[in-house]
C-alpha positions as CSV (number, residue, x, y, z in Angstrom):
1,M,145.9,115.2,47.6
2,N,148.4,118.0,48.3
3,I,146.9,120.3,50.9
4,Y,148.5,123.4,52.3
5,V,147.5,125.6,55.2
6,L,148.5,129.2,55.7
7,M,149.0,129.9,59.4
8,K,149.8,133.0,61.4
9,R,151.1,133.5,64.9
10,T,149.1,136.1,66.7
11,F,148.4,137.5,70.2
12,D,146.4,135.4,72.5
13,T,142.8,136.7,72.4
14,E,142.9,137.2,76.2
15,E,145.9,139.5,76.1
16,K,145.6,143.2,77.0
17,I,146.9,145.5,74.2
18,V,149.6,147.9,75.4
19,I,151.1,150.7,73.3
20,E,154.6,151.9,73.9
21,N,156.5,154.4,71.8
22,G,153.8,154.4,69.2
23,C,153.9,150.6,68.7
24,I,152.0,147.6,70.2
25,S,154.2,146.0,72.8
26,D,154.7,142.3,72.8
27,D,156.7,142.1,76.1
28,G,155.5,139.1,78.1
29,V,152.7,138.4,75.6
30,N,151.4,134.9,75.0
31,F,151.1,133.9,71.4
32,I,148.8,131.4,69.8
33,I,147.7,130.1,66.4
34,N,145.4,132.6,64.8
35,P,141.9,131.2,65.8
36,Y,140.6,131.4,62.2
37,D,143.6,129.4,61.0
38,E,142.7,126.7,63.5
39,F,139.5,126.1,61.4
40,A,141.7,125.8,58.3
41,I,144.1,123.4,60.0
42,E,141.2,121.2,61.2
43,E,139.5,121.1,57.8
44,A,142.8,120.3,56.0
45,I,143.3,117.3,58.3
46,R,139.8,116.1,57.6
47,L,140.2,116.4,53.9
48,R,143.5,114.5,54.0
49,D,141.8,111.7,56.1
50,A,139.0,111.5,53.6
51,H,140.9,111.7,50.4
52,G,144.5,110.8,51.3
53,G,147.6,112.9,50.8
54,E,149.6,115.2,53.0
55,V,149.0,118.4,54.9
56,T,151.7,121.1,55.0
57,V,151.3,124.1,57.3
58,V,153.2,127.2,56.2
59,T,153.8,130.5,58.1
60,V,155.7,133.6,57.3
61,G,157.3,135.0,60.4
62,A,160.1,134.9,62.9
63,E,161.8,131.9,64.5
64,D,159.4,132.2,67.5
65,A,156.6,130.9,65.2
66,E,158.2,127.4,65.4
67,K,156.2,126.8,68.6
68,E,152.8,127.4,66.8
69,L,154.0,125.3,63.9
70,R,154.7,122.4,66.3
71,T,151.2,122.8,67.7
72,A,149.8,122.5,64.2
73,L,151.9,119.3,63.7
74,A,150.6,118.0,67.0
75,M,147.0,118.6,65.8
76,G,147.7,116.3,62.8
77,C,149.5,118.2,60.0
78,D,152.3,116.2,58.3
79,R,154.9,118.8,57.6
80,A,155.6,122.5,58.5
81,V,157.5,125.3,56.8
82,L,158.7,128.5,58.4
83,I,159.7,131.3,56.0
84,N,161.8,133.7,57.9
85,N,160.9,137.4,57.2
86,E,162.8,139.0,60.1
87,D,164.9,141.0,57.6
88,V,161.9,142.5,55.8
89,E,161.4,146.1,56.6
90,D,157.9,147.2,57.6
91,G,156.4,144.0,56.3
92,D,152.7,144.1,55.4
93,Q,150.0,142.0,53.7
94,W,151.6,142.7,50.3
95,S,155.0,141.5,51.6
96,T,153.5,138.3,53.0
97,A,151.6,137.5,49.8
98,E,154.7,138.1,47.7
99,I,156.7,135.8,49.8
100,L,154.0,133.1,49.8
101,A,153.7,133.4,46.0
102,A,157.4,132.8,45.6
103,Y,157.1,129.7,47.8
104,F,154.2,128.2,45.9
105,K,155.4,129.0,42.4
106,D,157.1,125.6,42.0
107,K,154.8,123.6,44.3
108,E,152.0,121.2,43.3
109,F,148.9,121.7,45.3
110,D,145.2,120.8,45.2
111,V,143.8,123.0,48.0
112,I,145.3,125.9,50.0
113,L,143.3,126.8,53.2
114,G,143.7,129.8,55.5
115,G,141.8,131.7,58.1
116,N,139.3,134.3,56.8
117,V,141.1,137.0,58.9
118,S,143.7,137.3,61.5
119,N,142.8,138.5,65.0
120,D,145.5,141.2,65.0
121,N,145.3,143.1,61.7
122,G,142.0,141.7,60.5
123,T,142.5,142.7,56.9
124,G,141.5,139.4,55.2
125,Q,143.9,140.2,52.3
126,I,146.4,137.3,52.3
127,G,144.2,134.7,50.8
128,P,142.7,136.8,47.9
129,R,146.1,138.3,47.1
130,L,147.8,134.9,47.0
131,A,145.1,133.3,44.9
132,E,145.4,136.2,42.4
133,K,149.1,135.8,42.1
134,L,148.8,132.0,41.7
135,G,146.0,132.4,39.1
136,I,143.6,130.1,40.9
137,P,140.0,130.4,42.2
138,H,139.4,131.8,45.7
139,V,136.4,131.5,47.9
140,S,136.3,133.3,51.3
141,T,134.4,132.7,54.5
142,I,133.5,129.1,53.8
143,V,131.5,127.1,56.3
144,K,131.5,123.8,54.4
145,I,133.6,122.2,51.7
146,E,133.1,118.9,49.8
147,I,135.5,117.6,47.2
148,D,134.7,115.2,44.4
149,G,137.5,114.5,42.0
150,D,138.7,117.9,40.7
151,K,135.6,119.7,41.7
152,A,134.7,121.4,45.1
153,T,131.3,122.4,46.4
154,L,131.5,125.1,49.0
155,E,129.1,126.9,51.3
156,R,130.1,130.4,52.3
157,D,128.7,132.8,54.9
158,A,127.1,135.7,53.0
159,E,126.1,138.1,55.8
160,G,123.8,135.6,57.5
161,D,122.7,133.7,54.4
162,I,124.5,130.7,52.8
163,E,125.9,130.9,49.3
164,I,126.7,127.7,47.5
165,I,129.6,127.8,45.0
166,E,131.2,125.2,42.8
167,A,134.8,125.6,41.8
168,S,137.6,123.5,40.2
169,L,140.9,122.5,41.8
170,P,143.4,123.8,42.5
171,L,141.6,126.2,44.8
172,L,142.3,128.6,47.7
173,V,139.7,129.0,50.5
174,T,139.5,130.9,53.7
175,A,137.7,129.5,56.7
176,Q,135.0,131.1,58.7
177,Q,133.8,130.2,62.2
178,G,131.3,127.4,61.9
179,L,133.3,125.3,59.4
180,N,134.3,122.8,62.1
181,E,135.4,122.4,65.7
182,P,139.2,122.4,65.9
183,R,140.7,119.5,67.8
184,Y,143.1,119.9,70.7
185,P,146.6,118.3,70.3
186,S,146.7,114.9,72.0
187,L,149.6,113.7,74.0
188,P,150.6,111.2,71.3
189,G,150.2,113.9,68.8
190,I,152.5,116.2,70.7
191,M,155.1,113.4,70.9
192,K,154.9,112.7,67.2
193,A,155.1,116.4,66.3
194,K,158.7,116.4,67.7
195,K,159.8,114.1,64.9
196,K,157.8,115.6,62.1
197,P,159.8,117.7,59.5
198,L,159.8,121.4,60.1
199,E,161.7,123.3,57.3
200,V,163.1,126.8,57.8
201,L,163.5,128.9,54.7
202,E,165.2,132.2,54.2
203,L,164.3,134.7,51.6
204,D,167.4,133.7,49.6
205,D,166.0,130.2,49.3
206,L,163.0,131.7,47.4
207,D,165.2,133.9,45.2
208,L,164.0,137.0,47.1
209,D,165.7,140.0,48.5
210,E,164.4,141.8,51.5
211,D,164.2,145.0,49.4
212,D,161.9,143.1,46.9
213,V,159.3,142.5,49.6
214,S,159.6,145.5,51.9
215,G,156.2,146.9,53.0
216,R,154.1,149.1,50.7
217,T,152.0,150.6,53.4
218,E,152.8,153.2,56.1
219,T,151.4,153.2,59.6
220,V,150.6,156.7,60.5
221,E,149.4,156.3,64.1
222,V,148.6,153.5,66.5
223,F,146.2,154.2,69.3
224,L,143.7,152.5,71.6
225,P,140.0,153.3,71.4
226,P,138.8,155.9,74.0
227,E,137.6,154.4,77.2
228,K,133.8,154.2,77.5
229,G,132.2,156.6,79.9
230,A,129.9,155.5,82.7
231,G,126.3,154.8,81.8
232,R,123.5,157.1,82.7
233,I,120.1,156.3,84.0
234,L,117.3,158.5,82.8
235,E,114.6,159.3,85.4
236,G,110.9,160.0,84.9
237,D,108.1,158.6,82.9
238,P,108.7,157.3,79.3
239,D,107.8,160.6,77.7
240,T,110.3,162.5,79.9
241,Q,113.0,159.9,79.3
242,A,112.5,160.1,75.6
243,R,112.8,163.9,75.6
244,E,115.9,163.8,77.7
245,L,117.4,161.1,75.5
246,V,116.9,163.3,72.4
247,R,118.4,166.3,74.2
248,L,121.5,164.3,75.2
249,L,121.9,162.9,71.7
250,R,121.7,166.3,70.1
251,N,123.6,168.5,72.6
252,E,126.2,166.1,74.2
253,A,126.7,163.2,71.8
254,K,126.0,165.4,68.8
255,V,124.8,162.5,66.7
256,I,121.5,164.1,65.7
């Protein structure tokens, strides 16, 4: 079974966001594998162990993403591919999907897994866009997957309920929290990862030009949410508190 995982390098979830000159600063920031992509990596490894085959982890990004790819290899992936997009101007979700589609156009694959969303942009667009371009089924927010031959039975999170879906392979799915518990790289895994193949591709290798995949969206403004004000304790009996709360909501918060 040929299994691929889409991975993104993102800010550590513990990092404080700082905006400088209208952009998010990455000075001194620690980067990690996008947490939702870790679920996809873990499930890909489990599928390979159950059905045989190979797991290839793919990312579109700068050379710095090699560190996160090596982490994925240490977790148990067999191969890694970095597609360098440093020359892409204002790259966005459309750009990434176009680049990935060009990469997969001559590949044989059974399952492509990715995270449901990234913890930075949070658009959840890459998986559906890529599946559409490849002409294959797509199921999002899965919390269970079972494969029998060329059929897959999936459970997906449907706003608190579970939806059961059957689909044929090849298939693209995006992982939701609850799918599994991602493993930590072991010391032997870290040592083996150093010898596993990591291929670096340029846009030219995919017959793409940076102008072909330049961003289609424009960022108008980047800003932090306003700081929360101090809480207020209302005095008096419940009736007095209720009247004061209504007054505050109407006159100060202006929400009623």
